[in-house]
C-alpha positions as CSV (number, residue, x, y, z in Angstrom):
1,M,12.7,-4.2,15.1
2,N,11.4,-7.8,15.1
3,Q,10.2,-9.4,11.9
4,I,6.8,-8.3,10.7
5,T,4.9,-11.1,9.0
6,K,1.5,-9.5,8.2
7,A,0.6,-6.9,5.6
8,I,-2.7,-5.1,4.6
9,I,-3.1,-4.1,1.0
10,P,-6.4,-2.2,0.1
11,V,-7.3,-2.7,-3.6
12,A,-11.1,-2.1,-3.5
13,G,-12.7,0.9,-5.2
14,W,-13.8,1.8,-8.7
15,G,-10.6,3.5,-9.8
16,T,-12.6,6.4,-11.3
17,R,-9.5,8.5,-12.1
18,R,-8.6,5.8,-14.7
19,L,-12.0,5.4,-16.4
20,P,-13.0,4.1,-18.9
21,I,-10.3,1.3,-18.7
22,T,-11.2,0.5,-15.1
23,K,-14.7,-0.5,-16.2
24,I,-13.1,-3.9,-17.2
25,I,-9.6,-3.9,-15.5
26,E,-9.3,-3.3,-11.8
27,K,-6.9,-0.4,-11.1
28,S,-4.5,-2.5,-9.1
29,M,-4.3,-4.9,-12.0
30,L,-3.2,-2.4,-14.6
31,P,0.0,-3.7,-16.1
32,V,3.4,-2.1,-15.4
33,G,5.8,-4.0,-17.5
34,N,4.8,-7.6,-17.4
35,R,3.3,-7.5,-13.9
36,P,0.1,-5.9,-12.4
37,L,0.6,-2.7,-10.4
38,V,-0.2,-4.3,-7.0
39,D,2.3,-7.1,-7.5
40,Y,5.2,-4.8,-7.0
41,S,4.1,-4.2,-3.4
42,V,3.2,-7.9,-2.9
43,Q,6.7,-9.2,-4.0
44,E,8.5,-6.4,-2.0
45,L,6.6,-7.4,1.2
46,I,7.3,-11.1,0.6
47,E,11.0,-10.4,0.2
48,A,10.9,-8.4,3.5
49,G,9.5,-11.5,5.3
50,V,5.7,-11.2,5.1
51,T,3.8,-14.5,5.0
52,D,0.2,-13.3,5.5
53,I,-1.3,-10.7,3.2
54,Y,-4.8,-9.3,3.9
55,M,-6.1,-8.0,0.6
56,V,-9.2,-5.8,0.8
57,I,-11.1,-6.3,-2.5
58,S,-14.3,-5.0,-4.0
59,N,-17.4,-7.2,-3.6
60,V,-17.7,-7.3,-7.4
61,E,-17.2,-10.6,-9.2
62,P,-15.1,-11.8,-10.8
63,C,-12.2,-10.4,-8.8
64,Q,-9.2,-10.1,-11.0
65,V,-6.7,-9.8,-8.1
66,R,-7.9,-13.1,-6.6
67,E,-7.7,-14.8,-10.0
68,F,-4.1,-13.5,-10.6
69,Y,-2.8,-15.0,-7.3
70,K,-4.5,-18.4,-7.9
71,D,-2.7,-21.2,-9.6
72,N,-3.9,-21.6,-13.2
73,I,-4.0,-25.4,-13.4
74,A,-4.6,-25.5,-17.2
75,L,-1.7,-23.1,-17.9
76,N,0.7,-25.0,-15.6
77,K,-0.1,-28.3,-17.3
78,Y,0.4,-26.6,-20.7
79,L,3.8,-25.3,-19.7
80,E,4.9,-28.6,-18.0
81,D,3.9,-30.7,-21.1
82,R,6.0,-28.5,-23.3
83,G,9.0,-28.4,-21.0
84,K,8.7,-24.6,-20.5
85,L,9.9,-24.7,-16.9
86,D,11.2,-21.2,-16.9
87,R,7.8,-19.9,-17.9
88,L,6.2,-22.2,-15.3
89,E,8.2,-20.4,-12.6
90,L,7.0,-17.0,-13.9
91,A,3.4,-18.3,-13.7
92,K,3.7,-19.1,-10.0
93,T,2.8,-15.8,-8.4
94,L,3.2,-16.8,-4.7
95,P,5.7,-18.9,-2.7
96,E,4.2,-21.9,-0.9
97,N,4.6,-20.3,2.5
98,V,2.6,-17.1,1.7
99,K,-1.1,-16.9,2.1
100,I,-3.5,-14.1,0.9
101,H,-6.6,-13.6,2.9
102,Y,-9.4,-11.7,1.0
103,I,-11.8,-9.3,2.7
104,S,-14.7,-7.8,0.6
105,Q,-15.5,-4.2,0.9
106,D,-18.6,-2.6,-0.6
107,P,-17.4,0.3,-2.9
108,A,-20.6,2.2,-2.1
109,A,-20.1,2.1,1.7
110,K,-17.8,4.2,3.8
111,Y,-14.9,5.6,1.7
112,G,-11.3,6.3,2.4
113,T,-7.9,4.8,3.2
114,A,-8.7,4.2,6.9
115,I,-11.7,2.0,6.2
116,P,-10.1,-1.2,4.8
117,V,-7.3,-1.0,7.4
118,A,-9.8,-0.9,10.3
119,M,-11.8,-3.7,8.7
120,V,-8.9,-6.1,8.6
121,A,-7.8,-5.1,12.1
122,E,-11.2,-6.0,13.5
123,D,-12.0,-9.0,11.4
124,Y,-8.7,-10.7,12.1
125,N,-8.1,-9.3,15.6
126,I,-4.6,-8.0,14.6
127,N,-2.7,-6.9,17.7
128,E,0.9,-6.7,16.4
129,P,2.8,-4.4,14.1
130,V,1.7,-4.7,10.5
131,F,2.7,-3.3,7.1
132,V,0.0,-1.3,5.2
133,F,0.8,-0.7,1.5
134,M,-1.8,0.8,-0.8
135,G,-2.3,-1.2,-4.0
136,D,-1.9,1.5,-6.7
137,D,1.7,2.8,-6.2
138,F,5.1,1.5,-5.3
139,I,8.7,2.6,-4.7
140,W,11.0,1.5,-7.5
141,N,14.5,0.7,-6.3
142,P,15.6,-2.6,-7.9
143,N,19.2,-2.3,-6.9
144,G,18.8,-0.9,-3.5
145,K,16.9,-1.1,-0.2
146,S,13.2,-1.6,-0.6
147,S,10.7,0.7,1.1
148,A,9.5,-2.2,3.3
149,K,13.1,-2.7,4.6
150,A,13.6,1.0,5.0
151,L,10.5,1.1,7.2
152,L,11.7,-1.9,9.3
153,E,15.0,0.0,9.9
154,A,13.2,3.2,10.9
155,V,11.3,1.9,13.9
156,K,13.1,1.4,17.2
157,D,10.6,-0.8,19.0
158,P,7.2,-2.4,18.4
159,S,5.3,0.5,19.9
160,E,6.5,2.8,17.1
161,S,5.1,3.3,13.7
162,A,6.7,4.5,10.5
163,L,5.9,5.8,7.0
164,I,7.8,6.4,3.9
165,G,8.8,10.1,3.3
166,I,9.9,11.3,-0.1
167,S,11.1,14.7,-1.4
168,S,9.8,14.3,-5.0
169,P,8.0,14.4,-7.4
170,R,6.1,17.6,-6.8
171,E,2.7,15.9,-7.4
172,A,3.4,13.6,-4.4
173,L,4.3,16.6,-2.3
174,L,0.9,18.2,-3.1
175,N,-1.2,15.0,-2.9
176,G,0.5,13.3,0.0
177,G,0.8,14.5,3.6
178,A,3.3,17.2,4.2
179,L,5.7,16.1,7.0
180,T,7.5,18.1,9.7
181,I,10.1,15.9,11.4
182,D,12.7,16.4,14.1
183,S,16.4,15.5,14.1
184,E,15.6,11.8,14.8
185,N,13.1,11.5,11.9
186,K,10.2,11.6,14.4
187,I,7.1,13.2,12.8
188,E,5.9,16.3,14.6
189,K,3.1,17.2,12.1
190,I,1.2,15.9,9.1
191,V,-0.8,18.1,6.8
192,E,-2.9,16.0,4.3
193,K,-3.0,17.4,0.7
194,P,-1.2,20.6,1.7
195,S,-1.6,24.0,-0.1
196,E,1.5,25.4,-1.8
197,D,2.5,27.4,1.3
198,Q,2.2,24.3,3.5
199,I,4.6,22.1,1.5
200,T,7.6,21.2,3.8
201,G,9.8,19.4,1.3
202,L,9.0,15.9,2.6
203,A,5.8,14.1,1.9
204,S,4.3,10.8,3.1
205,V,3.3,8.2,0.6
206,S,1.1,5.1,1.3
207,K,3.7,2.7,2.7
208,Y,3.4,2.3,6.5
209,I,4.3,0.2,9.5
210,I,1.3,0.4,11.9
211,S,1.8,-0.4,15.6
212,P,-1.0,-1.9,17.7
213,E,-1.5,1.5,19.4
214,L,-1.8,3.3,16.2
215,M,-4.1,0.6,14.8
216,K,-6.5,1.2,17.7
217,E,-6.5,4.9,16.9
218,I,-7.5,4.1,13.3
219,V,-10.3,1.8,14.4
220,D,-11.6,4.4,16.9
221,Y,-11.5,7.1,14.3
222,V,-13.6,5.1,11.9
223,H,-16.2,4.2,14.6
224,S,-16.4,7.7,16.0
225,H,-17.1,9.6,12.7
226,D,-20.0,9.3,10.4
227,F,-19.1,11.0,7.1
228,G,-21.7,10.8,4.3
229,P,-20.8,10.1,0.7
230,Q,-20.6,13.8,-0.1
231,D,-18.5,14.6,3.0
232,Q,-14.8,14.1,3.6
233,E,-13.0,10.7,3.2
234,Y,-11.9,8.6,6.1
235,M,-8.2,9.5,5.5
236,I,-5.7,7.3,7.4
237,T,-3.6,10.4,8.0
238,D,-6.3,11.9,10.3
239,P,-5.8,9.3,13.0
240,F,-2.0,9.5,12.4
241,A,-2.2,13.2,13.2
242,S,-4.3,12.7,16.4
243,F,-2.0,9.9,17.5
244,I,1.0,12.2,17.2
245,E,-0.8,15.0,19.1
246,K,-1.4,12.4,21.9
247,G,2.4,11.7,22.1
248,G,2.6,8.6,19.9
249,T,5.7,8.0,17.8
250,I,5.6,7.8,14.0
251,R,8.9,8.0,12.3
252,A,9.7,9.0,8.7
253,A,11.7,6.4,6.7
254,K,13.4,8.1,3.8
255,T,14.1,6.2,0.6
256,E,16.4,6.6,-2.3
257,G,14.0,4.8,-4.7
258,E,11.6,6.5,-7.1
259,Y,7.9,6.8,-6.2
260,L,5.7,5.5,-9.0
261,D,2.0,6.1,-9.0
262,G,-0.3,4.1,-11.3
263,G,-3.5,5.9,-10.1
264,T,-3.3,8.5,-12.8
265,L,-2.7,8.0,-16.6
266,E,0.4,10.2,-16.6
267,G,1.8,8.4,-13.5
268,W,1.1,4.9,-15.0
269,V,2.8,5.8,-18.3
270,H,5.8,7.1,-16.4
271,A,5.9,3.9,-14.3
272,N,6.0,1.8,-17.4
273,D,8.7,3.9,-18.9
274,V,10.9,3.6,-15.8
275,V,10.3,-0.2,-15.2
276,C,10.6,-1.2,-18.9
277,K,13.9,0.8,-19.3
278,G,15.2,-0.7,-16.0
279,K,16.2,2.7,-14.6
């Protein structure tokens, strides 16, 4: 697989599962150790060769994600004047060759994981394979292969897509998409948020490589459905399933890392425990 240099990270939304703290702290900015939740995905993607990140943010100001990835001139000067060069390096959150593009999404508009991905694809006319990482979870594997690199190894050519498949914890098996795969890790079926009897032992989590063909399926899905606020979400796994039914290839990339989810209080506490103890 050739190098992928673009990534989409949706971080819009109210984070209602984490109220009341998300009244004042964006969910993706909740701290895990000394870094915000979303930064684990950002740094992993940069390490895998990504240079353009398309961050879909809420249209509510001020945007904490945008502030975090800006240079803090006053802080930098303070650290330089006092010779704290090691701290100055920590304050620089992006390498010079990496750019974040911000796209605003109205939290009251269409809702679901397919929406921000389709927005970026259309606004920036993306017609190449791209990473899609959601901003409220990550795979923790500090001494091994990252999920981004596992995805890159899974796809055989640019027409294929891939997603991370995990076998635990049980909450992920119930809340992710239950996967049925063949002997070559090609996905045959996805069941979103399966019932107990539909669990297959392998679940998808929100780390993907999206091919141009699958991206078109996602955009078409968003435009061809009109779900109201009380109806179902625009789930990205819906166009995944239809793409597979039409003969498209999506492979499951297995990982030895631990899936950490900051979207729930229990998951966030566990993520901090794992990261701070350096497990």
